[in-house]
C-alpha positions as CSV (number, residue, x, y, z in Angstrom):
1,M,29.8,0.8,-50.1
2,K,28.8,3.2,-52.9
3,E,25.8,4.4,-50.8
4,L,28.1,5.1,-47.9
5,L,30.4,7.2,-50.0
6,L,27.4,8.9,-51.6
7,G,26.2,9.8,-48.1
8,L,29.5,11.3,-47.2
9,R,29.7,13.3,-50.5
10,L,26.3,14.7,-49.8
11,L,27.4,15.6,-46.3
12,L,30.4,17.6,-47.5
13,G,29.0,19.1,-50.7
14,S,25.4,20.0,-49.9
15,G,25.9,23.5,-48.7
16,R,26.8,25.4,-45.5
17,G,23.5,24.7,-43.9
18,N,24.0,20.9,-44.1
19,R,27.6,21.2,-42.8
20,T,26.3,23.4,-39.9
21,R,23.7,20.7,-39.1
22,F,26.4,18.1,-39.1
23,V,28.5,20.1,-36.6
24,L,25.4,20.5,-34.4
25,M,24.8,16.7,-34.6
26,A,28.4,16.0,-33.7
27,V,28.5,18.5,-30.8
28,G,25.1,17.3,-29.4
29,G,26.3,13.7,-29.7
30,S,29.5,14.5,-27.9
31,L,27.6,15.9,-25.0
32,G,25.6,12.7,-24.8
33,V,28.6,10.5,-25.1
34,C,30.4,12.5,-22.3
35,C,27.4,11.9,-20.0
36,L,27.3,8.3,-20.9
37,A,31.1,7.9,-20.2
38,I,30.6,9.6,-16.8
39,V,27.9,7.1,-15.9
40,L,29.9,4.1,-17.1
41,G,33.1,5.4,-15.4
42,I,31.6,5.5,-11.9
43,P,31.8,1.7,-11.3
44,G,35.5,1.8,-12.4
45,I,36.2,4.6,-9.9
46,L,34.6,2.6,-7.1
47,A,36.4,-0.6,-8.1
48,A,39.8,1.2,-8.1
49,Q,39.2,2.5,-4.6
50,D,38.1,-0.9,-3.4
51,G,41.2,-2.4,-4.9
52,R,43.5,-0.1,-2.9
53,I,41.5,-0.9,0.3
54,A,41.9,-4.7,-0.4
55,A,45.7,-4.2,-1.0
56,R,46.3,-2.8,2.5
57,Q,44.4,-5.5,4.3
58,P,46.6,-7.5,6.7
59,V,47.1,-11.3,6.2
60,V,47.4,-13.2,9.5
61,P,50.1,-16.0,9.6
62,R,48.7,-19.4,10.4
63,D,50.0,-22.9,10.7
64,Q,48.6,-26.0,9.0
65,S,45.9,-26.4,11.7
66,G,44.7,-22.8,11.2
67,Q,46.2,-21.4,14.5
68,R,47.8,-18.0,14.5
69,I,51.6,-17.8,14.5
70,N,52.6,-15.0,16.9
71,S,56.3,-15.4,17.2
72,G,58.3,-12.5,15.8
73,F,55.7,-11.1,13.4
74,P,54.6,-7.5,13.7
75,L,51.4,-6.8,15.6
76,I,48.6,-4.5,14.4
77,L,45.3,-3.3,15.8
78,S,42.8,-1.4,13.7
79,R,40.2,1.1,15.0
80,T,37.6,3.1,13.1
81,D,36.0,6.1,14.7
82,P,33.6,8.7,13.2
83,Y,34.9,12.1,12.4
84,G,31.6,13.9,11.5
85,S,30.1,11.6,8.8
86,A,33.5,10.3,7.6
87,P,35.4,7.3,9.1
88,L,38.7,7.9,10.8
89,T,40.8,4.8,10.6
90,R,43.7,4.3,13.1
91,V,46.0,1.3,12.6
92,F,48.4,0.7,15.5
93,V,51.5,-1.1,14.5
94,A,54.2,-2.8,16.7
95,R,57.4,-4.0,15.0
96,G,58.6,-7.6,15.5
97,A,61.8,-9.7,15.1
98,R,60.7,-10.6,11.6
99,S,60.7,-8.0,9.0
100,I,57.9,-7.7,6.4
101,E,57.1,-5.4,3.6
102,P,55.5,-2.2,4.7
103,M,51.8,-1.5,4.0
104,P,51.1,0.3,0.7
105,G,51.9,4.0,0.9
106,L,54.8,3.7,3.4
107,K,58.5,3.0,2.9
108,S,58.8,1.2,6.2
109,L,56.8,0.2,9.2
110,P,56.4,3.0,11.7
111,R,58.6,2.8,14.8
112,D,57.4,3.3,18.4
113,G,56.2,6.9,18.7
114,Q,56.0,7.5,14.9
115,V,52.7,8.5,13.3
116,F,52.1,8.5,9.5
117,V,48.9,10.2,8.4
118,S,47.0,10.8,5.2
119,P,47.3,14.3,3.6
120,R,43.8,15.3,4.6
121,L,44.3,14.2,8.2
122,H,47.6,16.1,8.2
123,R,45.6,19.3,7.4
124,L,43.0,18.5,10.0
125,L,45.7,18.0,12.7
126,R,47.0,21.4,11.8
127,D,43.6,23.0,12.1
128,Q,42.2,20.8,15.0
129,P,45.1,20.2,17.5
130,A,42.7,18.4,19.9
131,L,42.4,15.6,17.3
132,A,46.1,14.6,18.0
133,Q,44.9,13.0,21.3
134,R,43.8,10.0,19.2
135,F,47.4,9.4,17.9
136,P,50.0,8.9,20.7
137,G,53.2,9.9,19.0
138,D,54.7,12.5,16.7
139,E,53.9,12.9,13.0
140,A,56.7,11.4,10.9
141,G,55.4,11.6,7.4
142,L,52.5,11.2,5.0
143,I,50.9,8.1,3.5
144,G,51.3,7.8,-0.3
145,A,48.4,7.5,-2.7
146,Q,48.9,3.8,-3.1
147,G,47.7,3.3,0.5
148,L,44.6,5.5,0.3
149,A,41.3,4.7,-1.3
150,R,40.5,8.4,-1.9
151,P,42.5,11.6,-1.6
152,D,40.2,12.8,1.3
153,E,40.5,9.5,3.3
154,L,41.3,9.8,7.0
155,V,43.9,7.2,7.8
156,A,46.8,7.0,10.3
157,Y,49.4,4.4,11.1
158,V,50.6,4.7,14.7
159,G,53.8,3.0,15.9
160,M,53.7,1.5,19.4
161,S,55.7,-1.0,21.5
162,R,54.8,-4.6,21.6
163,A,53.9,-4.3,25.3
164,E,51.4,-1.5,24.6
165,L,49.9,-3.6,21.7
166,S,49.7,-6.9,23.5
167,D,46.1,-7.4,22.3
168,G,47.0,-6.9,18.7
169,Y,47.2,-9.7,16.1
170,P,50.2,-10.7,13.9
171,V,50.6,-9.9,10.3
172,K,52.9,-11.5,7.7
173,Q,51.9,-9.5,4.6
174,W,49.4,-7.1,3.1
175,G,46.8,-7.6,0.5
176,K,43.6,-9.6,0.0
177,D,41.3,-10.4,-2.9
178,Y,38.4,-8.3,-1.5
179,A,37.7,-5.2,0.4
180,P,35.9,-5.9,3.7
181,D,34.5,-2.4,3.8
182,P,33.9,-1.4,0.2
183,T,33.3,2.2,-0.8
184,V,29.7,1.2,-1.7
185,E,28.1,-2.1,-0.8
186,P,27.1,-4.3,-3.8
187,S,23.4,-4.0,-2.8
188,T,23.6,-0.2,-2.5
189,L,25.6,-0.1,-5.8
190,N,22.7,-1.9,-7.5
191,I,20.4,0.9,-6.3
192,V,22.8,3.5,-7.8
193,R,22.9,1.6,-11.1
194,F,19.2,1.3,-11.2
195,T,18.6,5.0,-10.5
196,M,21.4,6.1,-12.8
197,A,19.8,4.1,-15.6
198,G,16.5,5.9,-15.1
199,V,17.9,9.3,-14.4
200,V,20.5,9.5,-17.1
201,L,20.3,6.6,-19.6
202,L,16.6,7.0,-20.5
203,P,16.9,10.7,-21.3
204,L,20.2,10.1,-23.0
205,A,18.7,7.6,-25.4
206,V,16.1,10.2,-26.3
207,F,18.7,12.9,-26.7
208,L,21.0,10.9,-29.0
209,S,18.0,10.0,-31.1
210,V,17.0,13.7,-31.3
211,C,20.6,14.6,-32.4
212,A,20.6,11.9,-35.0
213,R,17.4,13.2,-36.5
214,L,18.2,16.9,-36.9
215,S,16.5,18.4,-39.9
216,A,14.6,15.2,-40.4
217,A,12.0,16.7,-42.8
218,E,14.5,18.3,-45.1
219,R,16.7,15.2,-45.1
220,T,13.6,13.0,-45.8
221,R,12.7,15.1,-48.9
222,R,16.2,14.9,-50.2
223,L,16.3,11.1,-49.7
224,A,13.0,10.8,-51.5
225,A,14.5,12.7,-54.4
226,L,17.4,10.2,-54.5
227,R,14.9,7.3,-54.4
228,L,12.9,8.7,-57.3
229,L,16.2,9.0,-59.3
230,G,16.7,5.3,-59.1
231,L,18.4,4.6,-55.8
232,S,17.3,1.3,-54.2
233,R,15.3,1.2,-51.0
234,K,18.2,-0.2,-48.9
235,G,20.6,2.2,-50.6
236,T,18.5,5.1,-49.6
237,Q,18.5,4.0,-46.0
238,R,22.3,3.5,-46.1
239,V,22.8,7.0,-47.5
240,N,21.0,8.5,-44.6
241,A,22.7,6.2,-42.1
242,A,26.1,7.2,-43.4
243,E,25.7,10.8,-42.5
244,T,24.2,9.9,-39.1
245,V,27.0,7.5,-38.3
246,A,29.7,9.9,-39.4
247,A,28.2,12.6,-37.0
248,A,27.9,10.0,-34.2
249,G,31.5,8.8,-34.7
250,V,32.9,12.3,-34.6
251,G,30.6,13.1,-31.6
252,A,31.9,9.9,-29.8
253,V,35.5,10.9,-30.2
254,L,34.8,14.5,-29.0
255,G,32.7,13.2,-26.1
256,L,35.5,11.0,-24.9
257,A,37.9,13.9,-25.0
258,E,35.3,16.0,-23.1
259,Y,35.1,13.3,-20.5
260,E,38.9,13.2,-20.0
261,I,38.9,17.0,-19.4
262,V,36.0,16.7,-17.0
263,N,37.6,13.8,-15.2
264,Q,40.9,15.7,-14.7
265,L,39.2,18.9,-13.5
266,V,36.5,17.4,-11.2
267,S,38.8,14.8,-9.7
268,R,41.2,17.5,-8.6
269,I,38.3,19.7,-7.2
270,G,36.3,16.9,-5.8
271,L,32.6,16.4,-5.2
272,P,30.9,16.8,-1.8
273,G,31.8,13.5,0.1
274,F,33.3,11.8,-2.9
275,K,36.8,12.3,-4.4
276,W,39.0,10.2,-6.5
277,Y,42.4,10.2,-8.2
278,P,42.4,11.1,-11.9
279,G,43.8,7.7,-12.8
280,D,40.7,6.0,-11.2
281,G,38.5,7.6,-13.8
282,A,40.4,6.2,-16.8
283,L,37.9,4.6,-19.2
284,S,37.9,0.8,-19.5
285,V,38.0,-1.1,-22.8
286,T,34.3,-1.9,-22.3
287,T,33.3,1.8,-21.9
288,L,35.4,2.7,-24.9
289,L,33.7,0.1,-27.0
290,V,30.2,1.2,-25.8
291,C,30.9,4.8,-26.7
292,L,32.9,4.3,-29.9
293,V,30.9,1.4,-31.3
294,G,27.5,1.5,-29.5
295,C,26.7,5.1,-30.2
296,P,27.4,4.9,-33.9
297,A,25.5,1.6,-34.0
298,L,22.5,3.4,-32.4
299,A,22.9,6.2,-35.0
300,W,22.9,3.6,-37.8
301,F,19.6,2.1,-36.7
302,V,18.1,5.5,-36.1
303,G,19.3,6.7,-39.5
304,R,17.9,3.7,-41.3
305,A,14.6,3.9,-39.5
306,S,14.2,7.7,-40.2
307,A,14.8,7.0,-43.9
308,R,12.3,4.2,-44.1
309,K,9.4,6.5,-45.1
310,A,11.3,8.1,-47.9
311,A,12.5,4.8,-49.2
312,A,9.1,3.2,-49.1
313,N,6.9,6.0,-50.5
314,P,9.0,8.8,-52.0
315,L,6.1,10.5,-53.8
316,A,4.1,10.9,-50.6
317,V,7.2,12.6,-49.1
318,R,7.8,15.0,-52.0
319,R,4.1,15.9,-52.1
320,S,3.9,16.4,-48.3
321,A,1.1,13.8,-47.9
322,V,-0.8,13.6,-44.7
323,E,1.1,11.4,-42.2
324,K,-0.5,8.3,-40.8
325,P,-1.7,8.5,-37.3
326,P,0.7,7.1,-34.7
327,S,0.2,3.5,-33.6
328,R,-1.6,2.9,-30.4
329,W,0.8,0.0,-29.6
330,G,2.8,2.7,-27.8
331,F,0.4,2.5,-24.9
332,L,1.2,-1.2,-24.4
333,P,4.5,-0.7,-22.4
334,L,2.9,2.2,-20.5
335,T,-0.1,0.1,-19.5
336,A,2.0,-2.9,-18.5
337,G,4.4,-0.8,-16.4
338,M,1.5,1.1,-14.7
339,G,-0.1,-2.2,-13.9
340,I,2.9,-3.5,-12.0
341,L,3.3,-0.2,-10.2
342,T,-0.4,-0.1,-9.3
343,G,-0.1,-3.6,-7.8
344,Y,2.7,-2.5,-5.5
345,C,0.9,0.7,-4.5
346,I,-2.2,-1.3,-3.5
347,A,-0.1,-3.8,-1.6
348,G,1.5,-0.9,0.4
349,A,-1.9,0.8,1.0
350,T,-3.5,-2.4,2.3
351,G,-0.6,-3.2,4.6
352,H,0.6,-6.2,2.6
353,A,4.1,-4.9,1.5
354,P,5.9,-7.6,-0.4
355,T,8.7,-9.4,1.4
356,S,10.2,-11.1,-1.7
357,T,13.1,-8.8,-2.5
358,A,14.3,-11.0,-5.3
359,L,11.1,-10.7,-7.3
360,S,10.7,-7.0,-6.6
361,S,14.3,-6.3,-7.7
362,V,13.2,-7.5,-11.1
363,L,9.7,-6.2,-11.3
364,V,10.2,-2.7,-10.1
365,P,13.1,-1.8,-12.5
366,S,11.2,-3.5,-15.3
367,A,8.1,-1.4,-14.6
368,V,10.2,1.8,-14.5
369,V,11.8,1.0,-17.9
370,L,8.4,0.1,-19.4
371,V,6.8,3.3,-18.1
372,G,9.7,5.4,-19.4
373,V,9.5,3.8,-22.8
374,G,5.7,4.0,-22.7
375,L,5.8,7.8,-21.9
376,A,8.0,8.4,-25.0
377,L,5.9,6.3,-27.3
378,S,2.5,7.4,-26.1
379,L,3.1,11.1,-26.4
380,P,2.3,11.4,-30.1
381,S,-1.0,9.6,-29.8
382,L,-2.0,11.7,-26.7
383,S,-0.9,14.9,-28.5
384,R,-2.9,14.0,-31.6
385,F,-6.0,13.1,-29.6
386,L,-5.9,16.3,-27.6
387,A,-5.2,18.4,-30.6
388,R,-8.2,17.0,-32.5
389,R,-10.6,17.6,-29.6
390,T,-9.3,21.1,-28.8
391,A,-9.3,22.2,-32.5
392,R,-13.0,21.2,-32.8
393,S,-14.1,23.2,-29.8
394,T,-11.9,26.2,-29.7
395,Q,-12.8,29.6,-31.2
396,S,-9.3,31.0,-30.9
397,L,-7.3,31.3,-34.1
398,S,-4.0,30.7,-32.3
399,F,-5.2,27.6,-30.6
400,G,-6.9,26.3,-33.8
401,L,-3.7,26.7,-35.9
402,A,-1.5,25.2,-33.2
403,M,-3.8,22.2,-32.7
404,R,-4.2,21.5,-36.4
405,R,-0.5,21.5,-36.8
406,N,-0.1,19.1,-33.9
407,E,-2.8,16.9,-35.3
408,A,-1.1,16.8,-38.7
409,E,2.4,16.3,-37.2
410,P,2.0,14.5,-33.8
411,G,5.6,13.2,-34.0
412,G,6.9,16.7,-33.3
413,A,5.6,16.5,-29.7
414,L,7.7,13.4,-29.3
415,R,11.0,15.1,-30.2
416,V,10.3,18.3,-28.3
417,A,8.6,17.1,-25.1
418,T,10.0,13.7,-24.4
419,G,13.3,14.7,-22.8
420,L,11.7,17.1,-20.3
421,V,8.9,14.6,-19.6
422,L,11.3,11.8,-18.8
423,L,13.3,14.3,-16.6
424,V,10.3,14.9,-14.4
425,F,9.5,11.2,-14.3
426,V,13.0,10.2,-13.1
427,A,13.2,13.1,-10.7
428,S,10.4,11.6,-8.7
429,L,12.1,8.2,-8.7
430,A,15.3,9.8,-7.5
431,Q,13.4,11.5,-4.8
432,G,12.2,8.2,-3.5
433,V,15.7,6.8,-3.3
434,L,16.8,9.9,-1.3
435,I,13.8,9.4,1.0
436,E,14.8,5.8,1.7
437,L,18.4,6.9,2.4
438,D,17.2,9.7,4.7
439,Q,15.3,7.1,6.8
440,V,18.6,5.3,7.3
441,T,20.6,8.4,8.3
442,K,18.0,10.4,10.1
443,S,18.3,10.5,13.9
444,N,16.3,12.6,16.3
445,S,18.0,11.5,19.5
446,P,19.1,14.3,21.8
447,V,21.9,12.1,23.3
448,Q,24.8,10.1,21.9
449,L,26.0,6.9,23.6
450,Y,29.6,5.5,23.5
451,D,30.0,1.9,24.6
452,I,33.4,0.6,25.8
453,M,34.1,-2.9,27.1
454,L,35.5,-2.6,30.6
455,E,38.0,-5.4,30.0
456,E,39.8,-3.2,27.5
457,I,40.5,-0.4,29.9
458,N,42.0,-0.3,33.5
459,A,40.5,1.5,36.5
460,T,42.6,4.6,35.9
461,Q,41.4,4.9,32.3
462,Q,37.8,4.3,33.4
463,H,38.0,7.1,36.0
464,T,39.5,9.4,33.4
465,L,36.7,8.7,30.9
466,E,34.0,9.1,33.5
467,E,35.4,12.6,34.5
468,M,35.9,13.7,30.9
469,P,34.3,17.2,30.2
470,G,31.3,17.3,27.9
471,L,29.6,14.2,29.2
472,R,26.1,14.2,30.6
473,A,26.3,10.9,32.5
474,H,28.0,7.5,32.6
475,I,26.7,4.1,33.6
476,V,28.1,0.6,33.8
477,A,25.9,-2.2,32.5
478,L,26.7,-5.7,33.8
479,Q,25.8,-8.9,31.9
480,P,24.6,-11.9,34.0
481,K,26.9,-14.7,34.5
482,V,26.3,-17.8,32.4
483,D,26.1,-20.8,34.8
484,G,25.1,-24.2,33.6
485,S,23.8,-25.3,37.0
486,E,21.1,-22.5,37.1
487,P,19.3,-21.0,34.1
488,T,19.8,-17.3,33.6
489,K,16.8,-15.1,33.2
490,P,16.8,-13.3,29.9
491,G,17.2,-9.6,29.7
492,V,18.2,-9.2,33.4
493,D,21.2,-6.8,33.4
494,A,22.5,-4.7,36.2
495,V,23.0,-1.0,35.8
496,V,25.5,0.6,38.2
497,A,24.6,4.2,38.6
498,T,23.2,6.7,41.0
499,C,19.7,8.2,40.7
500,D,21.3,11.5,39.5
501,Q,23.3,9.7,36.8
502,L,20.1,7.9,35.7
503,R,18.2,11.1,35.4
504,K,20.9,12.6,33.3
505,A,21.1,9.5,31.1
506,V,17.3,9.1,30.3
507,S,14.5,11.5,29.6
508,S,12.4,10.9,32.7
509,V,12.6,9.0,36.0
510,E,9.9,8.4,38.6
511,G,10.4,6.9,42.1
512,C,14.2,6.6,42.2
513,V,15.7,6.3,45.7
514,D,19.5,6.3,46.3
515,G,21.2,3.6,48.4
516,Q,19.1,0.6,47.5
517,P,18.6,-1.7,44.4
518,L,15.6,-0.9,42.3
519,W,13.8,-2.5,39.3
520,L,13.9,-0.4,36.2
521,W,10.7,-0.4,34.2
522,D,9.8,1.2,30.9
523,S,6.3,0.4,29.6
524,A,7.3,1.4,26.1
525,Q,9.7,-1.6,25.8
526,V,8.9,-5.3,25.4
527,Q,9.2,-6.8,28.9
528,A,11.4,-9.8,29.6
529,D,10.1,-12.9,31.3
530,I,11.2,-12.0,34.8
531,Q,9.5,-11.5,38.1
532,A,10.3,-9.7,41.3
533,G,12.2,-12.0,43.7
534,D,14.2,-13.8,41.0
535,T,17.9,-14.3,41.7
536,V,20.5,-13.2,39.1
537,H,24.3,-13.9,39.4
538,F,27.0,-11.5,38.1
539,A,30.8,-12.0,38.0
540,V,33.2,-9.4,39.5
541,R,37.0,-9.7,39.7
542,G,39.0,-8.7,42.7
543,G,42.7,-9.0,42.0
544,R,43.2,-12.5,40.6
545,R,40.0,-13.9,42.1
546,T,36.5,-14.0,40.5
547,L,33.7,-13.3,42.9
548,D,30.0,-14.1,42.6
549,L,27.7,-11.1,43.0
550,K,24.2,-12.3,43.7
551,L,21.3,-9.9,43.2
552,T,17.6,-10.3,43.7
553,V,15.1,-8.6,41.4
554,P,13.6,-5.9,43.7
555,Y,9.9,-5.4,44.2
556,Q,10.2,-1.6,44.1
557,K,10.0,-0.3,40.5
558,V,11.5,2.8,39.0
559,R,9.6,4.0,36.0
560,F,11.7,5.7,33.3
561,H,11.6,6.5,29.6
562,N,14.6,6.4,27.2
563,P,15.4,9.4,25.0
564,V,13.9,9.5,21.5
565,D,15.8,7.1,19.1
566,A,18.2,5.9,21.9
567,Q,18.3,2.8,23.9
568,V,20.3,3.9,27.0
569,V,18.8,1.4,29.6
570,D,16.9,-1.8,29.0
571,S,13.6,-2.3,30.8
572,G,13.8,-5.0,33.5
573,A,17.4,-4.2,34.5
574,I,18.4,-3.9,38.1
575,L,19.6,-0.4,39.2
576,V,22.5,-1.0,41.5
577,P,24.0,1.8,43.6
578,P,27.8,2.0,43.1
579,S,28.3,1.4,46.9
580,M,26.8,-2.1,46.6
581,L,29.8,-3.4,44.6
582,P,32.5,-5.0,46.7
583,R,35.5,-2.7,47.2
584,H,38.5,-3.1,44.9
585,T,36.5,-5.1,42.4
586,R,35.5,-4.6,38.8
587,P,32.8,-6.4,36.8
588,E,34.0,-9.0,34.4
589,D,31.5,-8.9,31.6
590,A,30.4,-5.2,31.6
591,T,30.1,-2.2,29.3
592,L,30.9,1.4,30.2
593,S,28.4,3.6,28.5
594,L,29.2,7.3,28.2
595,I,26.4,9.7,27.4
596,S,26.8,13.1,25.8
597,G,24.8,15.5,23.6
598,S,24.3,14.7,20.0
599,A,25.7,17.9,18.5
600,P,28.5,17.1,16.0
601,E,31.0,19.3,17.8
602,T,30.2,17.5,21.1
603,V,30.6,14.1,19.6
604,R,33.9,15.0,18.1
605,R,35.2,16.5,21.3
606,V,34.2,13.4,23.3
607,L,35.8,11.0,20.8
608,D,39.0,13.0,21.0
609,G,39.0,12.7,24.7
610,I,38.4,9.0,24.6
611,G,41.2,8.6,22.1
612,G,43.5,10.5,24.4
613,A,42.6,8.4,27.5
614,T,42.6,5.0,25.8
615,P,43.8,5.1,22.2
616,T,43.5,1.4,21.4
617,A,40.1,0.7,23.1
618,Q,37.2,-0.2,20.8
619,V,34.5,2.5,21.0
620,E,31.1,1.8,19.6
621,P,29.0,5.0,19.2
622,Q,25.4,3.8,19.1
623,G,23.5,4.9,16.0
624,L,26.7,6.1,14.2
625,A,27.5,3.5,11.6
626,V,30.1,5.6,10.1
627,E,30.9,3.3,7.2
628,A,27.1,3.3,6.3
629,L,27.0,7.1,6.6
630,Q,30.0,7.5,4.3
631,Q,28.4,5.1,1.8
632,I,25.1,7.1,1.9
633,T,27.0,10.3,1.4
634,V,28.7,8.8,-1.7
635,V,25.4,7.6,-3.0
636,K,23.7,10.9,-2.5
637,T,26.6,12.6,-4.3
638,L,26.3,10.2,-7.2
639,L,22.5,10.7,-7.4
640,A,23.1,14.4,-7.4
641,V,25.6,14.0,-10.3
642,G,23.0,11.8,-12.1
643,M,20.3,14.5,-11.6
644,I,22.6,17.2,-12.9
645,L,23.4,15.1,-16.0
646,G,19.8,14.3,-16.5
647,L,18.9,18.0,-16.3
648,I,21.7,18.9,-18.8
649,I,20.5,16.1,-21.2
650,G,16.8,17.0,-20.8
651,V,17.3,20.7,-21.4
652,A,19.7,20.0,-24.3
653,A,17.3,17.7,-25.9
654,Y,14.5,20.3,-25.6
655,L,16.7,23.1,-27.0
656,V,17.9,21.0,-29.9
657,A,14.5,19.5,-30.8
658,A,12.6,22.8,-30.4
659,T,15.1,24.8,-32.4
660,D,15.2,22.1,-35.1
661,R,11.4,22.0,-35.3
662,A,11.2,25.7,-35.5
663,V,13.7,25.7,-38.4
664,E,11.7,23.0,-40.2
665,R,8.5,24.9,-39.8
666,R,9.8,28.1,-41.3
667,P,8.1,27.5,-44.6
668,Q,4.7,27.1,-42.9
669,V,5.4,30.2,-40.7
670,T,6.4,32.2,-43.8
671,A,3.3,31.1,-45.7
672,L,1.1,32.1,-42.8
673,A,2.9,35.5,-42.5
674,L,2.3,36.1,-46.3
675,L,-1.3,35.3,-45.8
676,G,-1.5,38.1,-43.1
677,A,-1.0,36.4,-39.8
678,R,0.6,38.7,-37.3
679,A,3.8,38.0,-35.5
680,R,2.0,37.9,-32.1
681,T,-0.3,35.2,-33.4
682,L,2.5,33.1,-34.9
683,R,4.4,33.3,-31.5
684,A,1.3,32.2,-29.7
685,V,0.9,29.3,-32.1
686,Q,4.5,28.3,-31.6
687,V,4.2,28.4,-27.7
688,V,0.9,26.5,-27.7
689,Q,2.2,23.9,-30.1
690,V,5.1,23.2,-27.6
691,V,3.5,23.8,-24.2
692,L,0.2,21.9,-24.6
693,P,1.6,18.5,-25.4
694,L,4.4,19.1,-22.9
695,A,1.8,19.9,-20.2
696,V,-0.1,16.6,-20.9
697,G,3.2,14.7,-20.8
698,L,4.2,16.4,-17.6
699,V,0.9,15.6,-15.8
700,L,1.3,12.0,-16.9
701,A,5.0,12.0,-15.8
702,V,4.1,13.3,-12.3
703,V,1.4,10.7,-11.8
704,V,3.4,7.7,-12.9
705,G,6.5,9.1,-11.3
706,K,4.8,9.2,-7.9
707,M,3.5,5.7,-8.5
708,A,7.1,4.5,-9.3
709,E,8.4,6.3,-6.3
710,S,5.8,4.8,-4.0
711,S,6.4,1.3,-5.4
712,Y,10.1,1.7,-4.8
713,L,9.5,2.8,-1.2
714,V,7.0,-0.1,-0.6
715,T,9.6,-2.6,-1.7
716,G,12.4,-0.8,0.2
717,G,11.2,-2.0,3.6
718,G,11.2,1.5,5.2
719,A,8.6,3.2,7.3
720,V,7.7,5.8,4.6
721,F,5.5,4.6,1.6
722,W,3.9,7.9,0.5
723,D,5.9,11.0,-0.1
724,G,3.3,13.7,0.2
725,G,5.9,16.4,1.0
726,G,7.6,15.8,-2.4
727,V,4.5,16.5,-4.5
728,P,4.8,20.4,-4.3
729,L,8.4,20.2,-5.3
730,L,7.7,18.0,-8.2
731,L,4.8,20.2,-9.3
732,A,7.0,23.2,-9.0
733,C,9.6,21.5,-11.2
734,A,7.0,20.7,-13.8
735,L,5.7,24.3,-13.8
736,G,9.3,25.5,-14.2
737,V,9.8,23.2,-17.1
738,L,6.6,24.6,-18.8
739,V,7.8,28.2,-18.2
740,V,11.2,27.4,-19.7
741,A,9.6,25.7,-22.7
742,A,7.3,28.6,-23.3
743,V,10.0,31.2,-23.0
744,G,12.3,29.1,-25.2
745,A,9.6,28.9,-27.9
746,L,9.1,32.7,-28.2
747,P,12.2,33.7,-30.2
748,L,11.9,30.9,-32.7
749,V,9.6,32.9,-34.9
750,G,11.5,35.6,-36.7
751,R,10.2,39.0,-37.9
752,R,11.8,38.9,-41.3
753,I,9.8,37.2,-44.1
754,D,11.9,35.2,-46.5
755,P,9.8,34.1,-49.5
756,E,12.7,31.9,-50.6
757,L,11.6,29.5,-47.9
758,I,8.4,28.6,-49.7
759,R,9.9,28.2,-53.1
760,R,9.4,24.7,-54.6
761,D,12.5,22.6,-55.1
């Protein structure tokens, strides 16, 4: 306890410079804690949103045998459509004889003709009147925040009569223990956590360590003096740790206050594709403990470790003895991590991509962590080796002085360069995650398909949909009838369309003749086990009767090709002219496929028209998994946040370490100036001292970063393993880092010579 009090007394009574250093340590630590709180707060935000999604889920009444109880309960029907890349959820509600509590966010269930919308949807309806076609009724109010996952969510509750909602299902209450469509799937959230750990937490650990070791040389000499005055070895370490912990504690409190301000501001402004309520960002008890206890604990260990040299050999510290060369054990984690990454790269290059995701989910993150730690630990040894070789061969005074200083003090490279080196390393890893996500969302198809089951619409609605403006074509695909007496040929569908409709639906057609059935054939598809002359049965309904439509696979083929990234028509199907269907009949098991252009405005206009013609029908836009698109948008936003935080941390670590190192080197710079060294030479020395070890670290970071990125892509199961297009961007970032480091090192050598700096204590 005496040592802790002594450390605090030295902190408060050792001059203005020491107090200034304490303030810088606290401010730097607060920035790191704020970034840490942001990373730890993201899962809480997602959990709060999923909790509100689960709270509005309907619970179906069932009897003891598990059958639905329909009598008297309200009916609901939920439909989710894409609006751009965001899901638009429409919940149709029909009141019943039994009254239940309204869904969260509403005071009562909507009546027939009433529409309650979310605030963002209210604004969209004002700006896009055509969107109102999807909501039959008049707007009666807004949905409260309790019923929305996010402030920008698109949700509408539409009141209808029970006759109009005959295909709905009953509901007795609201709320389940889980969200069926979470904001981010657990597997995707694991990717986000893994990337965030690399992008933010690795540089953050370096930054907090740098802040905890400000003015390390001066403090070490002071601790050595205390040790020579009789303070014990452990007491010396505790004195240093007390000052470091005090700065970390103040920084933790300031960082949490900064996070609260950032949360209030950003939650109200929002991020692209990701918004939340301010209360969702409230820090959990675990996060508070990590920030308020974990960061000071880290500072305690760093403070004790940094005082170990002064406590063990104070005379060597006071006499500025030559430092021991850094241990080569730092290459062990780097070598181990690169070994794992090399194995995955070889597996991808030889076409043997691993299929065991469980093993890869452990090995790849472990390799990334090992490489990150190895980069930090191996930089001093690399810097010393390069400095010794360069100093022996160079004839330049500036290079010679710079290299001899790096050889004598290789640990300086660790403090200055590590943050930026790790930033480039994790930037490549984040680039790989974005490439994998881009493979999921990228679509080059020139057309968009909308599939609607014919059994959900009547003949009038079908005619309205087929005549809707903005469509290229429409076809009806019949499924073969399942008959136990005669086996059904697999993949033999019937496509009801004219040759002109077929030409508009696919990219090319050869040999189509109207008025007769034809056999559709695409050589690019896997062909089903069928032959010309086979008989296929289809069911059509005429009034209350079900008729059997027997078709024979024709001998005459029509060769066609589907558009890129779109499966409009299956190869092996029978093209049936509309005139061949019996009059006043409709297929029983069939799908109406509407085809339009893929431009976002066209897709939105077509979906509005479908909603106006048949509001409650289930529409499946092929290739538009809107929930997945929204999740990917959220993940990209979170990765962008992580990259921004990593950039802030990396630059801050460099500025803090470079400035602190320059201040520590003022006695040496002053001595060289008194010996006649020019200011230009001293600035060149300072730039070379920083840039050369940083360049070596950046080259290594680019190499291992691309290896980590390729390993991640190999294990991701996508089509892209090697990101050649990302190399120029990564090299440009590394070059930019070098330029910033060089420019930042120039002003750190002052023009005024202060002899007091070389006065002995």
